[in-house]
Jmol script that loads the backbone (N, CA, C; Angstrom):
load data "model"
ATOM      1  N   MET A   1      20.038 112.847 -21.187  1.00  0.00           N
ATOM      2  CA  MET A   1      18.940 113.733 -20.972  1.00  0.00           C
ATOM      3  C   MET A   1      17.949 113.585 -22.123  1.00  0.00           C
ATOM      4  N   ASN A   2      16.707 113.659 -21.783  1.00  0.00           N
ATOM      5  CA  ASN A   2      15.708 113.556 -22.836  1.00  0.00           C
ATOM      6  C   ASN A   2      15.096 114.925 -23.131  1.00  0.00           C
ATOM      7  N   TYR A   3      14.245 114.967 -24.139  1.00  0.00           N
ATOM      8  CA  TYR A   3      13.675 116.239 -24.577  1.00  0.00           C
ATOM      9  C   TYR A   3      12.846 116.901 -23.481  1.00  0.00           C
ATOM     10  N   LYS A   4      12.077 116.126 -22.717  1.00  0.00           N
ATOM     11  CA  LYS A   4      11.248 116.721 -21.655  1.00  0.00           C
ATOM     12  C   LYS A   4      12.111 117.393 -20.593  1.00  0.00           C
ATOM     13  N   GLU A   5      13.228 116.771 -20.248  1.00  0.00           N
ATOM     14  CA  GLU A   5      14.133 117.368 -19.265  1.00  0.00           C
ATOM     15  C   GLU A   5      14.745 118.659 -19.812  1.00  0.00           C
ATOM     16  N   LEU A   6      15.119 118.636 -21.067  1.00  0.00           N
ATOM     17  CA  LEU A   6      15.669 119.830 -21.694  1.00  0.00           C
ATOM     18  C   LEU A   6      14.623 120.937 -21.739  1.00  0.00           C
ATOM     19  N   GLU A   7      13.413 120.592 -22.114  1.00  0.00           N
ATOM     20  CA  GLU A   7      12.328 121.569 -22.168  1.00  0.00           C
ATOM     21  C   GLU A   7      12.062 122.163 -20.778  1.00  0.00           C
ATOM     22  N   TRP A   8      12.051 121.312 -19.745  1.00  0.00           N
ATOM     23  CA  TRP A   8      11.834 121.796 -18.379  1.00  0.00           C
ATOM     24  C   TRP A   8      12.934 122.778 -17.985  1.00  0.00           C
ATOM     25  N   SER A   9      14.180 122.426 -18.275  1.00  0.00           N
ATOM     26  CA  SER A   9      15.304 123.270 -17.909  1.00  0.00           C
ATOM     27  C   SER A   9      15.206 124.630 -18.598  1.00  0.00           C
ATOM     28  N   ARG A  10      14.869 124.644 -19.868  1.00  0.00           N
ATOM     29  CA  ARG A  10      14.750 125.906 -20.607  1.00  0.00           C
ATOM     30  C   ARG A  10      13.622 126.761 -20.042  1.00  0.00           C
ATOM     31  N   LYS A  11      12.515 126.137 -19.660  1.00  0.00           N
ATOM     32  CA  LYS A  11      11.410 126.896 -19.061  1.00  0.00           C
ATOM     33  C   LYS A  11      11.791 127.415 -17.679  1.00  0.00           C
ATOM     34  N   PHE A  12      12.443 126.567 -16.882  1.00  0.00           N
ATOM     35  CA  PHE A  12      12.845 126.946 -15.526  1.00  0.00           C
ATOM     36  C   PHE A  12      13.736 128.192 -15.552  1.00  0.00           C
ATOM     37  N   TYR A  13      14.693 128.213 -16.475  1.00  0.00           N
ATOM     38  CA  TYR A  13      15.624 129.336 -16.565  1.00  0.00           C
ATOM     39  C   TYR A  13      15.146 130.430 -17.520  1.00  0.00           C
ATOM     40  N   ASP A  14      13.962 130.246 -18.120  1.00  0.00           N
ATOM     41  CA  ASP A  14      13.396 131.204 -19.068  1.00  0.00           C
ATOM     42  C   ASP A  14      14.359 131.473 -20.217  1.00  0.00           C
ATOM     43  N   ILE A  15      14.880 130.391 -20.784  1.00  0.00           N
ATOM     44  CA  ILE A  15      15.769 130.475 -21.938  1.00  0.00           C
ATOM     45  C   ILE A  15      14.961 130.056 -23.157  1.00  0.00           C
ATOM     46  N   LYS A  16      14.801 130.972 -24.101  1.00  0.00           N
ATOM     47  CA  LYS A  16      13.940 130.715 -25.257  1.00  0.00           C
ATOM     48  C   LYS A  16      14.663 130.012 -26.403  1.00  0.00           C
ATOM     49  N   LYS A  17      15.999 130.102 -26.414  1.00  0.00           N
ATOM     50  CA  LYS A  17      16.782 129.568 -27.525  1.00  0.00           C
ATOM     51  C   LYS A  17      17.932 128.726 -26.998  1.00  0.00           C
ATOM     52  N   PHE A  18      18.529 127.981 -27.907  1.00  0.00           N
ATOM     53  CA  PHE A  18      19.732 127.231 -27.563  1.00  0.00           C
ATOM     54  C   PHE A  18      20.931 128.171 -27.564  1.00  0.00           C
ATOM     55  N   ALA A  19      21.968 127.824 -26.822  1.00  0.00           N
ATOM     56  CA  ALA A  19      23.132 128.699 -26.647  1.00  0.00           C
ATOM     57  C   ALA A  19      23.719 129.165 -27.974  1.00  0.00           C
ATOM     58  N   GLN A  20      23.741 128.297 -28.974  1.00  0.00           N
ATOM     59  CA  GLN A  20      24.393 128.658 -30.225  1.00  0.00           C
ATOM     60  C   GLN A  20      23.680 129.779 -30.996  1.00  0.00           C
ATOM     61  N   VAL A  21      22.448 130.095 -30.625  1.00  0.00           N
ATOM     62  CA  VAL A  21      21.744 131.182 -31.316  1.00  0.00           C
ATOM     63  C   VAL A  21      21.432 132.365 -30.394  1.00  0.00           C
ATOM     64  N   LEU A  22      21.911 132.322 -29.159  1.00  0.00           N
ATOM     65  CA  LEU A  22      21.738 133.450 -28.246  1.00  0.00           C
ATOM     66  C   LEU A  22      22.689 134.573 -28.646  1.00  0.00           C
ATOM     67  N   ASN A  23      22.203 135.816 -28.616  1.00  0.00           N
ATOM     68  CA  ASN A  23      23.134 136.923 -28.835  1.00  0.00           C
ATOM     69  C   ASN A  23      23.910 137.145 -27.533  1.00  0.00           C
ATOM     70  N   VAL A  24      24.848 138.052 -27.554  1.00  0.00           N
ATOM     71  CA  VAL A  24      25.725 138.259 -26.393  1.00  0.00           C
ATOM     72  C   VAL A  24      24.926 138.635 -25.144  1.00  0.00           C
ATOM     73  N   GLY A  25      23.947 139.512 -25.293  1.00  0.00           N
ATOM     74  CA  GLY A  25      23.140 139.928 -24.146  1.00  0.00           C
ATOM     75  C   GLY A  25      22.334 138.776 -23.570  1.00  0.00           C
ATOM     76  N   GLU A  26      21.719 137.981 -24.439  1.00  0.00           N
ATOM     77  CA  GLU A  26      20.939 136.821 -23.987  1.00  0.00           C
ATOM     78  C   GLU A  26      21.833 135.800 -23.300  1.00  0.00           C
ATOM     79  N   TYR A  27      23.026 135.600 -23.859  1.00  0.00           N
ATOM     80  CA  TYR A  27      23.964 134.647 -23.254  1.00  0.00           C
ATOM     81  C   TYR A  27      24.422 135.148 -21.886  1.00  0.00           C
ATOM     82  N   SER A  28      24.675 136.437 -21.793  1.00  0.00           N
ATOM     83  CA  SER A  28      25.077 137.034 -20.519  1.00  0.00           C
ATOM     84  C   SER A  28      23.984 136.842 -19.463  1.00  0.00           C
ATOM     85  N   ARG A  29      22.720 137.069 -19.852  1.00  0.00           N
ATOM     86  CA  ARG A  29      21.607 136.876 -18.909  1.00  0.00           C
ATOM     87  C   ARG A  29      21.482 135.409 -18.509  1.00  0.00           C
ATOM     88  N   ALA A  30      21.708 134.498 -19.436  1.00  0.00           N
ATOM     89  CA  ALA A  30      21.655 133.068 -19.115  1.00  0.00           C
ATOM     90  C   ALA A  30      22.737 132.715 -18.096  1.00  0.00           C
ATOM     91  N   LEU A  31      23.919 133.292 -18.256  1.00  0.00           N
ATOM     92  CA  LEU A  31      24.991 133.066 -17.277  1.00  0.00           C
ATOM     93  C   LEU A  31      24.600 133.630 -15.913  1.00  0.00           C
ATOM     94  N   GLU A  32      24.027 134.832 -15.896  1.00  0.00           N
ATOM     95  CA  GLU A  32      23.615 135.451 -14.636  1.00  0.00           C
ATOM     96  C   GLU A  32      22.549 134.623 -13.925  1.00  0.00           C
ATOM     97  N   LYS A  33      21.671 133.977 -14.692  1.00  0.00           N
ATOM     98  CA  LYS A  33      20.612 133.125 -14.123  1.00  0.00           C
ATOM     99  C   LYS A  33      21.143 131.760 -13.700  1.00  0.00           C
ATOM    100  N   GLU A  34      22.432 131.523 -13.948  1.00  0.00           N
ATOM    101  CA  GLU A  34      23.077 130.229 -13.691  1.00  0.00           C
ATOM    102  C   GLU A  34      22.438 129.118 -14.512  1.00  0.00           C
ATOM    103  N   ALA A  35      21.989 129.455 -15.712  1.00  0.00           N
ATOM    104  CA  ALA A  35      21.357 128.481 -16.603  1.00  0.00           C
ATOM    105  C   ALA A  35      22.383 127.638 -17.351  1.00  0.00           C
ATOM    106  N   ILE A  36      23.638 128.065 -17.346  1.00  0.00           N
ATOM    107  CA  ILE A  36      24.672 127.346 -18.093  1.00  0.00           C
ATOM    108  C   ILE A  36      25.636 126.654 -17.137  1.00  0.00           C
ATOM    109  N   VAL A  37      26.172 127.410 -16.212  1.00  0.00           N
ATOM    110  CA  VAL A  37      27.042 126.853 -15.167  1.00  0.00           C
ATOM    111  C   VAL A  37      26.654 127.475 -13.836  1.00  0.00           C
ATOM    112  N   GLN A  38      26.953 126.746 -12.757  1.00  0.00           N
ATOM    113  CA  GLN A  38      26.689 127.257 -11.410  1.00  0.00           C
ATOM    114  C   GLN A  38      27.633 126.582 -10.435  1.00  0.00           C
ATOM    115  N   VAL A  39      27.684 127.098  -9.241  1.00  0.00           N
ATOM    116  CA  VAL A  39      28.498 126.496  -8.176  1.00  0.00           C
ATOM    117  C   VAL A  39      27.567 125.644  -7.326  1.00  0.00           C
ATOM    118  N   ASP A  40      27.950 124.377  -7.124  1.00  0.00           N
ATOM    119  CA  ASP A  40      27.098 123.476  -6.343  1.00  0.00           C
ATOM    120  C   ASP A  40      27.348 123.646  -4.845  1.00  0.00           C
ATOM    121  N   SER A  41      26.662 122.867  -4.053  1.00  0.00           N
ATOM    122  CA  SER A  41      26.744 122.991  -2.593  1.00  0.00           C
ATOM    123  C   SER A  41      28.113 122.620  -2.027  1.00  0.00           C
ATOM    124  N   HIS A  42      28.965 121.997  -2.846  1.00  0.00           N
ATOM    125  CA  HIS A  42      30.322 121.640  -2.410  1.00  0.00           C
ATOM    126  C   HIS A  42      31.360 122.661  -2.884  1.00  0.00           C
ATOM    127  N   GLY A  43      30.892 123.677  -3.612  1.00  0.00           N
ATOM    128  CA  GLY A  43      31.803 124.707  -4.094  1.00  0.00           C
ATOM    129  C   GLY A  43      32.429 124.387  -5.435  1.00  0.00           C
ATOM    130  N   TYR A  44      31.896 123.400  -6.162  1.00  0.00           N
ATOM    131  CA  TYR A  44      32.424 123.027  -7.463  1.00  0.00           C
ATOM    132  C   TYR A  44      31.629 123.713  -8.569  1.00  0.00           C
ATOM    133  N   LEU A  45      32.314 124.098  -9.626  1.00  0.00           N
ATOM    134  CA  LEU A  45      31.645 124.628 -10.805  1.00  0.00           C
ATOM    135  C   LEU A  45      31.051 123.453 -11.563  1.00  0.00           C
ATOM    136  N   VAL A  46      29.743 123.508 -11.821  1.00  0.00           N
ATOM    137  CA  VAL A  46      29.065 122.391 -12.474  1.00  0.00           C
ATOM    138  C   VAL A  46      28.237 122.880 -13.653  1.00  0.00           C
ATOM    139  N   ASP A  47      27.999 121.970 -14.577  1.00  0.00           N
ATOM    140  CA  ASP A  47      27.066 122.208 -15.670  1.00  0.00           C
ATOM    141  C   ASP A  47      25.671 122.288 -15.066  1.00  0.00           C
ATOM    142  N   SER A  48      24.933 123.337 -15.352  1.00  0.00           N
ATOM    143  CA  SER A  48      23.621 123.532 -14.733  1.00  0.00           C
ATOM    144  C   SER A  48      22.602 122.484 -15.149  1.00  0.00           C
ATOM    145  N   PHE A  49      22.715 121.979 -16.353  1.00  0.00           N
ATOM    146  CA  PHE A  49      21.729 121.031 -16.857  1.00  0.00           C
ATOM    147  C   PHE A  49      21.949 119.631 -16.290  1.00  0.00           C
ATOM    148  N   THR A  50      23.193 119.166 -16.301  1.00  0.00           N
ATOM    149  CA  THR A  50      23.468 117.795 -15.863  1.00  0.00           C
ATOM    150  C   THR A  50      23.960 117.709 -14.424  1.00  0.00           C
ATOM    151  N   GLY A  51      24.492 118.814 -13.908  1.00  0.00           N
ATOM    152  CA  GLY A  51      25.098 118.780 -12.581  1.00  0.00           C
ATOM    153  C   GLY A  51      26.508 118.218 -12.595  1.00  0.00           C
ATOM    154  N   MET A  52      27.033 117.930 -13.786  1.00  0.00           N
ATOM    155  CA  MET A  52      28.378 117.359 -13.904  1.00  0.00           C
ATOM    156  C   MET A  52      29.422 118.391 -13.493  1.00  0.00           C
ATOM    157  N   SER A  53      30.340 117.975 -12.650  1.00  0.00           N
ATOM    158  CA  SER A  53      31.388 118.849 -12.162  1.00  0.00           C
ATOM    159  C   SER A  53      32.340 119.222 -13.291  1.00  0.00           C
ATOM    160  N   LEU A  54      32.659 120.508 -13.382  1.00  0.00           N
ATOM    161  CA  LEU A  54      33.595 120.992 -14.392  1.00  0.00           C
ATOM    162  C   LEU A  54      34.930 121.368 -13.776  1.00  0.00           C
ATOM    163  N   THR A  55      34.900 121.991 -12.602  1.00  0.00           N
ATOM    164  CA  THR A  55      36.131 122.354 -11.902  1.00  0.00           C
ATOM    165  C   THR A  55      35.910 122.265 -10.396  1.00  0.00           C
ATOM    166  N   ALA A  56      36.996 121.999  -9.690  1.00  0.00           N
ATOM    167  CA  ALA A  56      36.920 121.902  -8.235  1.00  0.00           C
ATOM    168  C   ALA A  56      37.615 123.070  -7.543  1.00  0.00           C
ATOM    169  N   ASP A  57      38.423 123.817  -8.305  1.00  0.00           N
ATOM    170  CA  ASP A  57      39.150 124.935  -7.695  1.00  0.00           C
ATOM    171  C   ASP A  57      39.602 125.912  -8.777  1.00  0.00           C
ATOM    172  N   ALA A  58      40.227 127.011  -8.341  1.00  0.00           N
ATOM    173  CA  ALA A  58      40.639 128.067  -9.268  1.00  0.00           C
ATOM    174  C   ALA A  58      41.676 127.580 -10.277  1.00  0.00           C
ATOM    175  N   GLU A  59      42.560 126.698  -9.846  1.00  0.00           N
ATOM    176  CA  GLU A  59      43.585 126.184 -10.762  1.00  0.00           C
ATOM    177  C   GLU A  59      42.944 125.377 -11.896  1.00  0.00           C
ATOM    178  N   GLN A  60      41.994 124.518 -11.557  1.00  0.00           N
ATOM    179  CA  GLN A  60      41.293 123.765 -12.586  1.00  0.00           C
ATOM    180  C   GLN A  60      40.489 124.700 -13.486  1.00  0.00           C
ATOM    181  N   LEU A  61      39.890 125.736 -12.912  1.00  0.00           N
ATOM    182  CA  LEU A  61      39.145 126.698 -13.706  1.00  0.00           C
ATOM    183  C   LEU A  61      40.056 127.380 -14.727  1.00  0.00           C
ATOM    184  N   SER A  62      41.245 127.769 -14.315  1.00  0.00           N
ATOM    185  CA  SER A  62      42.204 128.389 -15.236  1.00  0.00           C
ATOM    186  C   SER A  62      42.554 127.447 -16.378  1.00  0.00           C
ATOM    187  N   LEU A  63      42.749 126.173 -16.052  1.00  0.00           N
ATOM    188  CA  LEU A  63      43.047 125.181 -17.091  1.00  0.00           C
ATOM    189  C   LEU A  63      41.864 125.006 -18.042  1.00  0.00           C
ATOM    190  N   LEU A  64      40.654 124.971 -17.493  1.00  0.00           N
ATOM    191  CA  LEU A  64      39.457 124.824 -18.325  1.00  0.00           C
ATOM    192  C   LEU A  64      39.299 126.016 -19.259  1.00  0.00           C
ATOM    193  N   ILE A  65      39.490 127.216 -18.743  1.00  0.00           N
ATOM    194  CA  ILE A  65      39.370 128.422 -19.572  1.00  0.00           C
ATOM    195  C   ILE A  65      40.399 128.396 -20.696  1.00  0.00           C
ATOM    196  N   ALA A  66      41.639 128.071 -20.376  1.00  0.00           N
ATOM    197  CA  ALA A  66      42.680 128.013 -21.409  1.00  0.00           C
ATOM    198  C   ALA A  66      42.346 126.964 -22.464  1.00  0.00           C
ATOM    199  N   HIS A  67      41.834 125.823 -22.028  1.00  0.00           N
ATOM    200  CA  HIS A  67      41.455 124.764 -22.960  1.00  0.00           C
ATOM    201  C   HIS A  67      40.316 125.219 -23.873  1.00  0.00           C
ATOM    202  N   MET A  68      39.318 125.854 -23.291  1.00  0.00           N
ATOM    203  CA  MET A  68      38.182 126.338 -24.076  1.00  0.00           C
ATOM    204  C   MET A  68      38.613 127.416 -25.065  1.00  0.00           C
ATOM    205  N   GLU A  69      39.536 128.281 -24.653  1.00  0.00           N
ATOM    206  CA  GLU A  69      40.043 129.308 -25.568  1.00  0.00           C
ATOM    207  C   GLU A  69      40.759 128.667 -26.748  1.00  0.00           C
ATOM    208  N   ARG A  70      41.548 127.611 -26.498  1.00  0.00           N
ATOM    209  CA  ARG A  70      42.223 126.901 -27.596  1.00  0.00           C
ATOM    210  C   ARG A  70      41.206 126.263 -28.532  1.00  0.00           C
ATOM    211  N   LEU A  71      40.190 125.621 -27.947  1.00  0.00           N
ATOM    212  CA  LEU A  71      39.159 124.987 -28.771  1.00  0.00           C
ATOM    213  C   LEU A  71      38.461 126.008 -29.662  1.00  0.00           C
ATOM    214  N   MET A  72      38.065 127.128 -29.084  1.00  0.00           N
ATOM    215  CA  MET A  72      37.353 128.143 -29.861  1.00  0.00           C
ATOM    216  C   MET A  72      38.260 128.781 -30.908  1.00  0.00           C
ATOM    217  N   SER A  73      39.530 128.911 -30.600  1.00  0.00           N
ATOM    218  CA  SER A  73      40.479 129.439 -31.576  1.00  0.00           C
ATOM    219  C   SER A  73      40.554 128.505 -32.780  1.00  0.00           C
ATOM    220  N   GLU A  74      40.591 127.200 -32.536  1.00  0.00           N
ATOM    221  CA  GLU A  74      40.616 126.215 -33.617  1.00  0.00           C
ATOM    222  C   GLU A  74      39.322 126.260 -34.419  1.00  0.00           C
ATOM    223  N   VAL A  75      38.193 126.361 -33.735  1.00  0.00           N
ATOM    224  CA  VAL A  75      36.897 126.437 -34.422  1.00  0.00           C
ATOM    225  C   VAL A  75      36.841 127.689 -35.286  1.00  0.00           C
ATOM    226  N   ASN A  76      37.241 128.828 -34.735  1.00  0.00           N
ATOM    227  CA  ASN A  76      37.217 130.081 -35.488  1.00  0.00           C
ATOM    228  C   ASN A  76      38.128 130.023 -36.700  1.00  0.00           C
ATOM    229  N   LYS A  77      39.293 129.399 -36.538  1.00  0.00           N
ATOM    230  CA  LYS A  77      40.231 129.261 -37.650  1.00  0.00           C
ATOM    231  C   LYS A  77      39.614 128.412 -38.763  1.00  0.00           C
ATOM    232  N   LYS A  78      38.995 127.294 -38.394  1.00  0.00           N
ATOM    233  CA  LYS A  78      38.366 126.433 -39.394  1.00  0.00           C
ATOM    234  C   LYS A  78      37.208 127.145 -40.071  1.00  0.00           C
ATOM    235  N   TYR A  79      36.439 127.921 -39.301  1.00  0.00           N
ATOM    236  CA  TYR A  79      35.290 128.645 -39.849  1.00  0.00           C
ATOM    237  C   TYR A  79      35.761 129.678 -40.869  1.00  0.00           C
ATOM    238  N   ARG A  80      36.838 130.394 -40.540  1.00  0.00           N
ATOM    239  CA  ARG A  80      37.373 131.398 -41.470  1.00  0.00           C
ATOM    240  C   ARG A  80      37.888 130.755 -42.749  1.00  0.00           C
ATOM    241  N   GLU A  81      38.447 129.552 -42.643  1.00  0.00           N
ATOM    242  CA  GLU A  81      38.960 128.857 -43.835  1.00  0.00           C
ATOM    243  C   GLU A  81      37.816 128.471 -44.768  1.00  0.00           C
ATOM    244  N   VAL A  82      36.658 128.144 -44.211  1.00  0.00           N
ATOM    245  CA  VAL A  82      35.505 127.755 -45.022  1.00  0.00           C
ATOM    246  C   VAL A  82      34.921 128.963 -45.726  1.00  0.00           C
ATOM    247  N   MET A  83      34.942 130.113 -45.067  1.00  0.00           N
ATOM    248  CA  MET A  83      34.346 131.327 -45.628  1.00  0.00           C
ATOM    249  C   MET A  83      35.244 131.851 -46.666  1.00  0.00           C
TER     250      MET A  83
END
end "model"
wireframe off; spacefill off
backbone 0.3
color backbone group
């Protein structure tokens, strides 16, 4: 993806900031607008920007959530060690 595509996507979804600097309310609104993830015409959960499929069913979604929770737990642990 190039900068123009990213800029278009942010304008289309009215997202003023990147996800890493959105507060909880802004992030929640971005999710509601389907600016981060959405369900495609085949019923798959996809990345809204690229259209890349993330999950095809509830079982895969559960695995993805568990994986993301582990990743964030590791990130939080490393962040606390630095502080």
